[in-house]
C-alpha positions in Angstrom: -36.8 -6.5 27.5 -37.3 -4.4 24.4 -34.5 -2.7 22.5 -35.5 0.8 23.7 -34.9 -0.1 27.4 -31.3 -1.1 26.6 -30.2 2.3 25.5 -29.6 3.7 29.0 -27.6 0.6 30.1 -24.4 1.5 28.3 -22.3 4.5 29.3 -19.0 5.9 28.1 -16.5 7.2 30.7 -13.2 8.9 30.7 -11.0 8.5 33.7 -8.2 10.9 34.3 -5.2 10.1 36.5 -3.0 12.7 38.1 0.6 12.7 36.8 2.8 10.5 39.0 6.0 12.5 38.5 6.0 16.2 39.5 7.9 17.2 36.3 5.9 15.1 34.0 4.0 17.1 31.4 0.3 16.9 31.3 -1.3 16.4 27.8 -5.0 16.6 28.8 -7.0 19.6 29.8 -10.5 19.2 31.2 -12.8 21.7 29.5 -16.0 20.7 31.3 -17.8 17.7 32.6 -18.3 16.2 29.2 -15.2 17.5 27.2 -11.5 17.0 27.5 -8.8 18.5 25.2 -5.8 16.4 24.3 -2.6 18.2 23.1 0.9 16.9 22.3 3.8 17.8 24.6 6.0 20.9 23.7 8.4 20.1 20.9 6.6 16.9 19.9 6.3 16.5 16.2 3.6 14.4 14.6 2.2 14.6 11.0 4.7 17.3 10.1 7.6 17.3 7.7 10.5 15.4 9.1 8.5 13.7 11.9 9.3 10.1 10.7 6.1 9.1 8.8 8.1 7.8 5.8 10.7 6.1 8.0 7.9 4.4 9.9 6.4 3.0 6.7 9.5 2.0 4.9 12.1 1.4 7.6 15.9 1.8 7.3 18.9 -0.5 6.6 18.8 -3.2 9.3 15.1 -2.9 10.0 12.0 -2.8 7.8 9.0 -0.6 8.4 5.3 -1.3 8.3 5.2 -1.7 4.5 7.7 -4.6 4.2 6.2 -6.3 7.2 2.7 -6.0 5.7 3.9 -7.5 2.5 5.6 -10.3 4.3 2.4 -11.1 6.1 0.5 -11.3 2.9 2.9 -13.4 0.9 3.7 -15.8 3.9 0.0 -16.3 4.3 -1.0 -17.1 0.8 2.2 -19.0 0.0 1.7 -21.7 -2.6 -1.9 -20.6 -3.0 -1.0 -17.8 -5.4 -2.8 -18.0 -8.8 -0.8 -18.3 -12.0 -0.3 -15.3 -14.2 -3.4 -14.1 -16.1 -5.8 -16.1 -14.1 -6.8 -12.7 -12.7 -7.0 -9.9 -15.2 -7.6 -6.3 -14.1 -10.0 -4.1 -16.1 -10.1 -0.3 -16.4 -13.0 0.0 -13.9 -11.2 -1.4 -10.8 -12.7 -4.8 -11.4 -11.2 -8.2 -12.0 -11.9 -10.7 -14.7 -11.3 -14.4 -13.8 -10.0 -16.5 -16.7 -10.1 -20.3 -17.0 -6.8 -22.1 -16.8 -6.7 -22.7 -20.6 -7.1 -19.0 -21.5 -4.6 -18.0 -18.8 -2.1 -20.4 -20.2 -2.6 -19.1 -23.8 -1.9 -15.6 -22.6 1.3 -16.7 -20.8 2.5 -18.4 -23.9 1.8 -15.4 -26.0 3.7 -13.2 -23.6 6.7 -15.6 -23.6 6.7 -15.7 -27.4 7.1 -11.9 -27.7 9.3 -11.3 -24.7 12.9 -10.4 -25.2 15.3 -12.5 -23.1 16.7 -10.5 -20.3 20.3 -10.6 -19.1 20.9 -10.4 -15.3 22.0 -6.8 -15.6 18.8 -5.8 -17.4 16.4 -7.8 -15.2 13.6 -5.4 -14.1 13.2 -7.3 -10.9 16.9 -7.1 -9.9 17.0 -6.2 -6.2 18.2 -2.7 -5.4 21.1 -3.1 -2.9 19.6 -0.1 -0.9 16.6 -2.1 0.2 18.2 -5.5 0.8 18.7 -4.9 4.6 15.2 -3.4 5.0 13.6 -6.8 4.2 13.9 -9.6 6.8 11.3 -12.2 5.9 9.9 -14.0 9.0 8.4 -17.3 8.0 6.2 -17.4 11.2 4.6 -14.0 10.3 1.4 -15.3 8.7 -2.3 -15.8 9.3 -4.6 -18.7 8.4 -6.2 -18.5 5.0 -8.8 -20.6 3.2 -6.9 -23.2 1.2 -9.8 -23.6 -1.2 -9.0 -20.2 -2.6 -6.3 -18.9 -4.9 -4.9 -15.4 -4.6 -3.1 -12.7 -6.5 -1.5 -9.5 -5.4 -1.3 -6.3 -7.5 0.4 -3.0 -6.5 0.3 0.5 -7.7 2.3 3.6 -6.7 1.1 7.1 -7.2 1.7 10.7 -6.0 -1.1 13.1 -5.3 0.1 16.7 -5.6 -1.8 19.9 -6.4 -5.0 18.1 -7.5 -3.0 16.0 -9.9 -2.1 12.3 -9.7 1.3 11.1 -10.9 1.9 7.4 -11.8 5.3 6.2 -10.6 4.9 2.8 -12.4 4.4 4.3 -15.9 6.8 2.5 -18.2 7.1 5.4 -20.6 10.5 7.2 -21.1 11.5 9.2 -18.1 14.0 12.2 -18.5 15.8 12.9 -15.2 16.8 16.3 -16.5 13.3 17.4 -17.3 11.1 14.9 -15.5 7.5 14.7 -16.5 5.3 11.9 -15.1 2.0 10.7 -16.4 -0.8 12.9 -15.0 -4.4 12.0 -14.2 -6.9 14.4 -12.8 -10.0 12.3 -12.1 -10.9 9.9 -9.3 -13.6 7.4 -10.1 -15.8 5.2 -8.0 -16.4 1.5 -8.8 -19.6 -0.4 -8.2 -18.6 -1.0 -4.6 -17.9 2.8 -4.1 -14.2 2.2 -3.9 -12.1 5.1 -5.3 -9.7 4.3 -8.2 -7.8 6.0 -11.0 -8.6 5.0 -14.5 -5.4 4.3 -16.5 -3.1 3.9 -13.5 -0.5 1.2 -13.9 -1.1 -1.9 -11.6 1.6 -4.6 -11.5 1.1 -8.2 -10.4 3.7 -9.3 -7.9 4.6 -12.7 -6.4 7.0 -11.9 -3.5 8.0 -9.2 -1.0 11.7 -8.8 -1.6 12.1 -9.5 -5.3 9.0 -7.7 -6.6 6.6 -5.8 -4.3 8.9 -3.7 -2.2 11.2 -3.2 -5.2 8.3 -1.7 -7.1 7.7 0.7 -4.2 11.4 1.6 -3.9 11.7 2.3 -7.6 8.7 4.6 -7.3 10.3 6.5 -4.4 13.6 6.9 -6.4 11.6 8.3 -9.3 9.8 10.6 -6.8 13.1 11.9 -5.6 14.3 12.6 -9.1 11.1 14.5 -9.9 11.4 16.5 -6.7 11.2 19.8 -8.5 8.0 18.9 -10.2 6.3 17.2 -7.2 7.8 19.0 -4.2 7.4 15.9 -2.1 8.3 17.8 1.1 5.1 19.9 0.7 2.2 19.1 3.0 0.1 19.0 -0.2 2.1 16.1 -1.5 1.0 12.5 -0.7 2.6 9.3 -1.8 0.2 6.3 -1.9 1.2 2.7 -2.4 -1.9 0.6 -3.0 -1.9 -3.2 -2.5 -4.8 -5.1 -4.0 -5.3 -8.7 -2.9 -7.6 -10.7 -5.2 -9.2 -13.9 -4.1 -11.1 -16.6 -5.9 -12.7 -19.7 -4.5 -14.0 -22.7 -6.3 -17.6 -21.8 -5.6 -17.5 -18.1 -4.8 -17.2 -14.9 -6.9 -13.9 -13.0 -7.0 -13.2 -10.7 -4.0 -10.9 -7.8 -3.7 -9.3 -6.4 -0.6 -7.3 -3.2 -0.5 -4.4 -2.1 1.7 -3.2 1.5 1.3 0.0 3.1 2.7 0.4 6.8 2.6 3.2 9.2 3.4 
């Protein structure tokens, strides 16, 4: 049987069932024999301001949302297979350079030599009490991964508003009275046609609670302070938290997987 004769063997059908309760609202209207129109019930809010998109992503005290659950899944799965710092190095074209263990060790030693000792009160990774109850790490929340690979996770946090891109992870001075965030205007495409922002800060993270979600939460607090500048309640304002998972095997080139959350 040739390929052409198979085209008519597959059909797509839409079955409609009458509402079972007399007062139940119908959300589908039949336009003709090939078209139906789906509409939300009266008073139903979706993709509007205040409809719970941000709450769904971040969660609330006592229960985490999709983002912390996603991060838990990643870190539980890669576990002890995480690469040491500077084994993966990001470039400014959305690519990754893989260094040998010796070069990575030299960079770590150089960083430690110039790093100012931090007190517990000044630790950048000190957990914000506001998010402690949003993170409930489930050890059984994981997937199987190739143990012949090593992995690293990098995150970035930006705001897109009025054709400008604001970097929440910029470490420059931030004035809460007259907030001004780093601005970028141009999206670029890498060799795999993935969109990226040149110059956007990306941070390597090792855990959900102590680093990754804390990075996101700090960005959200900065977003709230800069409310006048960004007007995050506007439908033209989009907050994007990008998770980049880098993978390297013993006999394979580096691979990058992207996870994006948007509110």
